[in-house]
C-alpha positions as CSV (number, residue, x, y, z in Angstrom):
1,X,0.3,-0.1,0.0
2,X,1.8,3.5,-0.9
3,X,2.4,6.2,1.5
4,X,-0.2,9.6,1.5
5,X,1.5,11.9,-0.4
6,X,2.1,15.1,1.9
7,X,0.9,17.5,-0.9
8,X,-1.9,16.7,-4.0
9,X,-2.6,19.0,-6.7
10,X,-5.9,18.2,-7.9
11,X,-6.5,19.4,-11.2
12,X,-5.5,22.7,-10.6
13,X,-5.9,25.5,-12.8
14,X,-4.8,29.1,-12.7
15,X,-5.0,32.3,-15.4
16,X,-4.2,35.7,-14.5
17,X,-6.5,37.2,-17.3
18,X,-9.6,34.5,-17.4
19,X,-8.5,33.9,-21.1
20,X,-4.9,32.1,-21.3
21,X,-4.3,29.4,-18.7
22,X,-1.0,29.8,-17.1
23,X,-1.4,26.4,-15.4
24,X,-3.7,24.2,-16.8
25,X,-5.1,21.3,-14.7
26,X,-2.0,20.0,-12.6
27,X,-2.7,16.7,-10.9
28,X,0.8,16.3,-9.0
29,X,1.7,14.5,-5.2
30,X,4.5,15.5,-3.8
31,X,5.8,12.8,-1.6
32,X,6.6,13.3,2.5
33,X,11.0,13.8,2.4
34,X,11.5,14.5,-1.4
35,X,13.8,16.4,-3.4
36,X,11.2,17.5,-6.1
37,X,12.2,20.2,-8.4
38,X,10.0,22.0,-10.8
39,X,11.9,22.8,-14.0
40,X,11.0,24.1,-17.0
41,X,11.6,27.6,-19.3
42,X,10.2,30.6,-18.1
43,X,6.8,31.0,-18.7
44,X,6.0,27.3,-18.4
45,X,3.9,27.6,-15.1
46,X,6.2,26.0,-12.2
47,X,6.9,29.2,-10.9
48,X,3.0,30.1,-10.7
49,X,2.9,26.3,-9.1
50,X,5.4,26.9,-6.5
51,X,3.5,30.1,-5.3
52,X,0.1,28.4,-5.3
53,X,1.4,25.6,-3.2
54,X,3.5,28.7,-1.1
55,X,-0.5,30.5,-0.8
56,X,1.0,33.8,-2.4
57,X,-1.5,33.1,-5.6
58,X,-5.2,31.4,-5.4
59,X,-6.0,28.8,-8.1
60,X,-8.3,29.4,-10.5
61,X,-10.0,26.2,-10.2
62,X,-8.9,22.7,-8.4
63,X,-7.5,22.0,-4.9
64,X,-4.5,21.9,-3.2
65,X,-4.5,19.6,-0.4
66,X,-1.6,19.0,2.3
67,X,-1.7,15.5,4.8
68,X,-5.0,15.0,3.1
69,X,-6.6,18.3,4.0
70,X,-7.5,21.4,1.8
71,X,-5.1,24.5,1.9
72,X,-6.0,26.3,-1.2
73,X,-8.1,28.9,0.9
74,X,-5.6,28.6,4.0
75,X,-3.2,31.9,4.2
76,X,0.9,31.8,3.4
77,X,1.4,32.4,7.0
78,X,-0.7,30.1,8.3
79,X,0.9,26.8,6.3
80,X,4.0,26.8,8.3
81,X,6.6,26.7,5.1
82,X,9.8,27.7,5.0
83,X,10.8,29.6,1.7
84,X,14.2,30.9,0.4
85,X,13.9,33.1,-2.6
86,X,16.7,34.2,-5.3
87,X,16.9,37.6,-3.6
88,X,17.4,35.8,-0.2
89,X,14.9,39.3,1.1
90,X,17.1,39.5,4.6
91,X,16.2,42.5,6.4
92,X,19.4,44.5,6.1
93,X,18.9,46.4,9.6
94,X,18.6,43.5,11.2
95,X,22.3,40.9,12.1
96,X,22.3,37.2,11.4
97,X,20.8,36.3,14.7
98,X,18.0,38.3,14.5
99,X,17.2,37.7,10.5
100,X,17.3,33.6,11.4
101,X,15.7,34.5,14.8
102,X,12.5,36.4,12.7
103,X,10.4,33.3,12.1
104,X,10.5,32.3,16.0
105,X,9.8,35.9,17.2
106,X,6.7,35.9,14.9
107,X,5.6,32.7,16.2
108,X,6.5,33.7,19.8
109,X,9.0,31.0,20.9
110,X,10.4,32.1,23.9
111,X,13.7,33.8,23.7
112,X,16.0,31.2,24.7
113,X,14.9,28.3,22.8
114,X,15.1,31.1,19.8
115,X,18.8,31.0,20.6
116,X,19.5,27.3,20.8
117,X,17.4,27.2,17.7
118,X,19.6,29.7,15.8
119,X,23.0,28.8,16.9
120,X,21.5,25.1,15.5
121,X,19.9,26.2,12.2
122,X,23.5,28.2,11.5
123,X,25.8,25.5,12.5
124,X,23.7,23.5,9.7
125,X,24.6,26.0,7.1
126,X,28.5,26.3,8.2
127,X,27.9,30.3,9.5
128,X,28.5,29.3,13.1
129,X,29.9,32.8,14.6
130,X,28.7,34.8,12.6
131,X,25.1,35.9,14.2
132,X,26.3,39.5,15.1
133,X,26.8,40.5,11.7
134,X,25.0,42.4,9.5
135,X,23.8,40.9,6.2
136,X,26.0,44.0,3.7
137,X,29.4,42.5,5.2
138,X,28.5,39.0,4.2
139,X,28.9,37.7,0.7
140,X,26.4,36.7,-1.8
141,X,26.8,33.2,-0.9
142,X,27.0,33.6,3.0
143,X,23.3,35.7,2.7
144,X,22.0,32.5,0.9
145,X,22.9,30.5,3.6
146,X,21.4,32.9,5.9
147,X,18.1,32.6,4.3
148,X,18.2,29.3,4.1
149,X,18.6,28.8,8.0
150,X,16.0,31.2,8.0
151,X,13.7,29.0,6.3
152,X,15.0,25.8,8.6
153,X,15.2,27.5,12.1
154,X,11.4,26.8,12.9
155,X,11.2,23.1,11.2
156,X,8.5,23.4,8.8
157,X,7.4,20.1,7.4
158,X,8.1,21.7,3.8
159,X,10.8,23.9,2.1
160,X,10.0,25.7,-0.8
161,X,12.3,27.6,-2.8
162,X,12.4,29.5,-6.1
163,X,15.4,30.0,-8.1
164,X,17.5,30.2,-4.9
165,X,21.0,29.9,-6.2
166,X,20.3,31.9,-9.5
167,X,22.4,35.4,-8.3
168,X,25.3,33.5,-7.2
169,X,28.3,32.5,-9.6
170,X,28.9,29.5,-11.8
171,X,31.6,27.8,-8.7
172,X,29.7,28.6,-5.7
173,X,26.2,27.8,-7.5
174,X,27.4,24.4,-7.9
175,X,29.5,23.9,-4.6
176,X,26.1,25.2,-2.7
177,X,23.9,22.8,-4.9
178,X,25.8,19.5,-3.5
179,X,25.2,21.1,0.1
180,X,21.3,21.8,-0.2
181,X,21.4,18.3,-1.1
182,X,23.5,17.4,2.1
183,X,21.2,19.5,4.1
184,X,18.4,17.7,2.4
185,X,19.6,13.9,3.6
186,X,20.6,14.8,6.8
187,X,17.0,16.7,7.8
188,X,14.3,14.3,5.9
189,X,12.7,17.9,5.3
190,X,10.6,18.0,1.7
191,X,12.0,19.9,-0.4
192,X,10.0,21.7,-3.8
193,X,12.6,23.2,-5.4
194,X,11.9,25.5,-8.6
195,X,14.6,26.2,-11.2
196,X,15.1,26.9,-15.1
197,X,18.9,25.0,-15.1
198,X,18.6,21.6,-16.0
199,X,21.7,20.8,-15.0
200,X,21.1,22.1,-11.2
201,X,17.9,20.1,-11.2
202,X,19.6,16.9,-12.3
203,X,22.5,17.2,-9.4
204,X,20.1,17.4,-6.4
205,X,16.5,16.3,-6.9
206,X,14.5,12.9,-6.3
207,X,12.6,13.6,-9.0
208,X,12.3,16.4,-11.3
209,X,8.7,17.5,-12.9
210,X,9.4,19.0,-16.1
211,X,6.7,21.7,-17.4
212,X,6.1,23.6,-20.5
213,X,3.1,25.9,-21.6
214,X,1.4,24.9,-18.0
215,X,1.5,21.1,-18.2
216,X,3.8,18.9,-17.0
217,X,5.4,17.1,-19.5
218,X,7.2,14.1,-17.6
219,X,7.6,13.9,-13.4
220,X,10.2,11.1,-13.0
221,X,13.4,10.1,-11.5
222,X,16.5,12.4,-12.5
223,X,17.6,9.3,-14.0
224,X,14.6,7.6,-16.2
225,X,14.3,11.5,-16.8
226,X,17.5,12.0,-18.9
227,X,18.1,8.1,-20.4
228,X,14.3,7.9,-21.6
229,X,12.9,11.2,-22.4
230,X,8.8,11.1,-22.8
231,X,8.5,13.6,-25.5
232,X,10.7,16.1,-28.1
233,X,10.2,19.0,-25.4
234,X,11.9,17.0,-22.8
235,X,14.6,15.4,-24.8
236,X,15.5,18.8,-26.0
237,X,14.8,20.7,-22.6
238,X,17.3,18.0,-20.0
239,X,20.7,17.8,-21.5
240,X,22.2,18.0,-24.9
241,X,20.9,15.5,-27.8
242,X,22.2,15.4,-31.3
243,X,18.7,15.8,-33.2
244,X,18.3,14.0,-36.9
245,X,15.2,14.6,-38.5
246,X,14.0,11.8,-40.9
247,X,10.7,9.9,-42.4
248,X,9.8,6.6,-39.9
249,X,10.1,3.2,-41.6
250,X,9.2,0.4,-39.2
251,X,11.7,0.7,-35.9
252,X,13.3,3.2,-38.0
253,X,14.4,6.3,-38.7
254,X,15.4,6.9,-42.8
255,X,16.9,10.0,-43.3
256,X,16.8,12.2,-46.8
257,X,20.4,10.8,-47.7
258,X,18.9,7.4,-47.3
259,X,20.7,6.1,-44.0
260,X,18.3,4.1,-41.8
261,X,18.5,4.0,-38.1
262,X,17.1,1.6,-36.1
263,X,15.6,3.2,-33.1
264,X,13.0,3.1,-30.6
265,X,9.7,5.1,-31.6
266,X,8.8,6.5,-28.1
267,X,5.4,8.1,-29.3
268,X,4.3,5.6,-31.7
269,X,4.4,7.7,-34.6
270,X,3.0,6.3,-37.2
271,X,4.4,5.3,-40.8
272,X,5.7,7.3,-42.9
273,X,5.0,10.1,-40.2
274,X,8.2,13.3,-40.0
275,X,10.0,11.9,-36.5
276,X,13.6,13.6,-35.0
277,X,15.3,11.1,-33.8
278,X,17.5,12.3,-30.7
279,X,20.8,10.7,-29.3
280,X,22.8,11.7,-26.3
281,X,26.3,12.7,-27.3
282,X,28.1,10.4,-24.7
283,X,26.1,7.7,-26.3
284,X,27.8,8.1,-30.0
285,X,31.0,6.5,-30.7
286,X,33.7,7.7,-33.5
287,X,35.0,5.2,-35.8
288,X,37.5,5.6,-38.6
289,X,35.6,6.1,-41.9
290,X,34.3,2.8,-43.9
291,X,30.8,0.4,-43.2
292,X,29.9,-0.3,-39.8
293,X,27.7,-3.2,-38.2
294,X,24.5,-1.8,-36.5
295,X,23.7,2.0,-36.7
296,X,26.3,4.0,-38.3
297,X,26.4,7.5,-40.2
298,X,29.4,9.2,-42.1
299,X,30.1,12.4,-41.2
300,X,33.1,15.3,-41.0
301,X,34.1,16.8,-37.8
302,X,33.8,20.6,-38.2
303,X,34.9,21.5,-35.2
304,X,36.0,20.4,-31.7
305,X,36.1,22.7,-28.7
306,X,38.1,21.3,-25.4
307,X,36.5,20.9,-22.4
308,X,39.9,19.7,-20.1
309,X,38.1,16.4,-19.2
310,X,36.5,15.9,-22.6
311,X,36.3,17.2,-26.3
312,X,33.0,18.2,-27.9
313,X,33.1,17.2,-31.8
314,X,30.5,18.9,-34.0
315,X,30.3,16.9,-36.9
316,X,28.4,17.7,-40.4
317,X,26.5,14.6,-41.5
318,X,25.0,15.9,-44.6
319,X,21.2,15.5,-45.6
320,X,20.5,19.0,-44.7
321,X,20.8,18.0,-40.5
322,X,22.0,20.0,-37.9
323,X,25.5,19.5,-36.7
324,X,25.6,16.6,-35.0
325,X,27.1,16.7,-31.4
326,X,29.5,13.9,-29.9
327,X,31.4,14.1,-26.1
328,X,34.8,12.1,-26.3
329,X,36.2,11.5,-22.7
330,X,39.8,12.7,-22.9
331,X,42.5,11.5,-21.1
332,X,46.5,11.8,-21.5
333,X,46.9,9.0,-24.0
334,X,43.9,10.1,-26.4
335,X,45.6,13.7,-26.9
336,X,47.1,12.8,-30.1
337,X,44.8,10.4,-31.3
338,X,41.8,12.3,-31.1
339,X,40.1,13.5,-34.4
340,X,40.3,16.4,-36.1
341,X,39.0,19.4,-37.8
342,X,37.6,18.5,-41.1
343,X,38.4,14.9,-40.2
344,X,36.0,11.8,-42.2
345,X,34.8,9.7,-39.8
346,X,32.1,7.5,-38.7
347,X,29.4,8.0,-35.9
348,X,27.9,4.4,-34.2
349,X,25.2,4.3,-31.9
350,X,23.0,1.3,-30.3
351,X,19.2,1.1,-31.1
352,X,18.2,2.0,-27.7
353,X,20.0,5.1,-27.9
354,X,18.7,5.8,-30.8
355,X,14.9,7.5,-29.6
356,X,12.4,8.7,-32.3
357,X,9.7,11.2,-31.1
358,X,6.8,13.0,-32.9
359,X,7.3,16.4,-33.8
């Protein structure tokens, strides 16, 4: 018997102008203790979904449940959720300790208990000893940790985060991703995290809901999402892909130049339909020119991009196709042997790696 979800969206819709639906018929269960990311481009409905859960927006129709009880009309301050925003929203005139204690002050928690909890929360985010500093004296990463400590200090059962790392530089953002995931493991609190960064979602999440045009396109664990995208949008939005356009014949895509490449017909496209095949760059092997067994495609290397631990090859495969992208791991022994611009090669990949989608 499955465990009841902590949060349930049932038939939720949202429109701001009475005409265009920003969120369409949303049915979503959020499990207790999971790290769920809402991922999608701007305007896809992910932030609106988070704001409805927080209580800052109201659904136009449908119901939101917490522990089986409707909260659609419960004001934000009575939902007892922790919130972390991109802009930190710290009080500049209050010290770090006073900022973190603020939710406890509002809840009239005794002073000695406040001090204990503030110390514990700051210790969790590795800011012990900074209680008396003002936010202006902290770095962006430290300010974000204060905002996180403030969201956790009153021990909420749900923490909502809206692009909380968006203002940080790349290296710090990646460091904070690992720390957030570790904190989630330690606390066992349910995290709901909004981002447009697919790498961030894959790094931290237990499950990801991919939004586009107000719908959840796919809801899955990170490995399933990356390895088995449900449709062409998810395949293009989550991770990189080499994309080939052609016609479906049996279980294969036939390119305009005549190449026949067996694959997985993900959306059950009809025979003769115009389709696109998506192959992850790291699933493509590079061989010397000439015929190969199985799926193979003659190509010419047009660009070689050095990434330190790997090379990115951009290859011309002809037939009016976009350049194929190939990711090659790089070791010292490989440096002299890797393909160069202008080289003729054969690209090879398995049937399972060649996923064919409706367009």
